[in-house]
C-alpha positions as CSV (number, residue, x, y, z in Angstrom):
1,M,9.3,28.1,0.5
2,E,10.1,25.9,-2.5
3,T,13.3,24.5,-0.9
4,E,11.4,23.7,2.3
5,K,8.9,21.7,0.2
6,K,11.8,19.8,-1.6
7,R,13.5,19.1,1.7
8,R,10.3,17.4,3.1
9,L,9.7,15.4,-0.1
10,P,11.7,12.3,1.0
11,L,9.7,12.2,4.3
12,I,6.4,12.5,2.3
13,F,7.4,9.6,0.1
14,L,8.4,7.6,3.1
15,L,5.0,8.3,4.7
16,L,3.3,7.4,1.4
17,H,5.0,4.0,1.2
18,A,4.5,3.3,4.9
19,S,0.8,4.0,4.4
20,L,0.7,1.7,1.4
21,L,2.4,-1.0,3.4
22,F,-0.1,-0.5,6.2
23,S,-3.0,-0.5,3.7
24,S,-1.9,-3.8,2.3
25,L,-2.4,-5.4,5.7
26,S,-6.2,-4.9,5.2
27,G,-5.9,-7.6,2.5
28,V,-4.3,-9.9,5.0
29,C,-7.0,-9.2,7.5
30,S,-9.8,-9.7,5.0
31,K,-8.3,-13.0,3.8
32,L,-8.1,-14.2,7.4
33,A,-11.7,-13.1,8.0
34,A,-12.7,-15.1,4.9
35,N,-11.4,-18.2,6.5
36,E,-13.6,-17.8,9.5
37,Y,-17.3,-18.5,10.1
38,L,-19.5,-15.4,9.3
39,L,-20.0,-13.3,12.5
40,S,-17.8,-15.6,14.7
41,G,-15.6,-13.8,17.1
42,R,-12.5,-14.2,15.0
43,W,-14.4,-13.0,11.9
44,V,-15.5,-9.9,13.7
45,V,-11.9,-9.1,14.8
46,F,-10.4,-9.6,11.4
47,F,-13.2,-7.7,9.6
48,G,-13.0,-4.9,12.2
49,L,-9.3,-4.7,11.7
50,T,-9.8,-4.4,7.9
51,L,-12.2,-1.5,8.4
52,L,-9.9,0.2,10.9
53,I,-6.9,-0.1,8.7
54,M,-8.8,1.3,5.7
55,F,-10.2,4.1,7.8
56,L,-6.8,5.1,9.1
57,Y,-5.3,4.8,5.6
58,A,-7.9,7.1,4.2
59,I,-7.0,9.8,6.7
60,V,-3.3,9.5,6.0
61,W,-3.9,9.4,2.2
62,Q,-5.7,12.7,2.4
63,Q,-2.8,14.2,4.2
64,I,-0.3,12.9,1.7
65,L,-2.4,14.5,-1.1
66,R,-1.9,17.9,0.5
67,H,1.9,17.5,-0.3
68,L,2.1,15.5,-3.5
69,P,0.4,15.8,-6.8
70,L,-2.4,13.2,-7.3
71,S,-0.7,11.7,-10.3
72,V,2.5,11.0,-8.3
73,A,0.7,9.7,-5.3
74,Y,-1.6,7.5,-7.3
75,A,1.3,6.2,-9.4
76,N,2.8,4.7,-6.2
77,K,-0.4,2.8,-5.2
78,P,0.6,-0.4,-7.1
79,V,3.3,-0.9,-4.5
80,G,0.4,-2.3,-2.4
81,L,0.1,-5.2,-4.9
82,I,3.8,-6.0,-4.3
83,W,3.2,-5.9,-0.5
84,A,0.3,-8.2,-1.0
85,M,2.6,-10.6,-2.9
86,V,5.1,-10.5,0.0
87,W,2.4,-11.0,2.7
88,G,1.0,-13.9,0.6
89,A,4.3,-15.6,0.6
90,L,5.2,-14.9,4.3
91,I,1.8,-15.4,6.0
92,F,-0.1,-17.7,3.6
93,K,2.9,-19.7,2.2
94,E,1.9,-18.8,-1.4
95,K,4.5,-19.3,-4.1
96,I,6.0,-16.3,-5.9
97,S,6.5,-17.0,-9.6
98,W,9.0,-15.4,-11.9
99,N,6.1,-13.8,-13.7
100,M,5.1,-12.1,-10.5
101,I,8.7,-10.8,-10.0
102,V,8.8,-9.5,-13.5
103,G,5.4,-7.8,-13.0
104,A,6.7,-6.2,-9.8
105,G,9.8,-4.9,-11.7
106,I,7.5,-3.4,-14.3
107,I,5.4,-1.7,-11.6
108,F,8.6,-0.2,-10.1
109,L,9.8,1.0,-13.5
110,G,6.4,2.6,-14.1
111,I,6.5,4.4,-10.8
112,C,10.0,5.7,-11.5
113,V,8.9,7.0,-14.9
114,V,5.9,8.8,-13.4
115,V,7.7,10.2,-10.4
116,T,10.7,11.5,-12.4
117,A,8.6,12.8,-15.4
118,D,8.4,16.3,-13.9
119,E,12.2,16.7,-13.4
């Protein structure tokens, strides 16, 4: 039973990070909604997509928690901030500074420390 769990662990982590990437798209949709007139057609679409993304993410998050300890799953959530930085640069043409890159590196180091702490 334990070996089966360890065998599925990479798939669970892949699902976790795919869900975090998907979740970060809600920030993109909400920023796009913020650029529209309140209750206009485009605002409703972007706001609706934000809600849909967060609803689907919540369901996937609950399933992930069935297979990973909360501390490990939650330690990976800051990856969403890194995705937000990437989306900001790609979609909104925002600049990525060296401080942001260093911060992203620190986030990854923190995730590695938490995830490997049990080993």
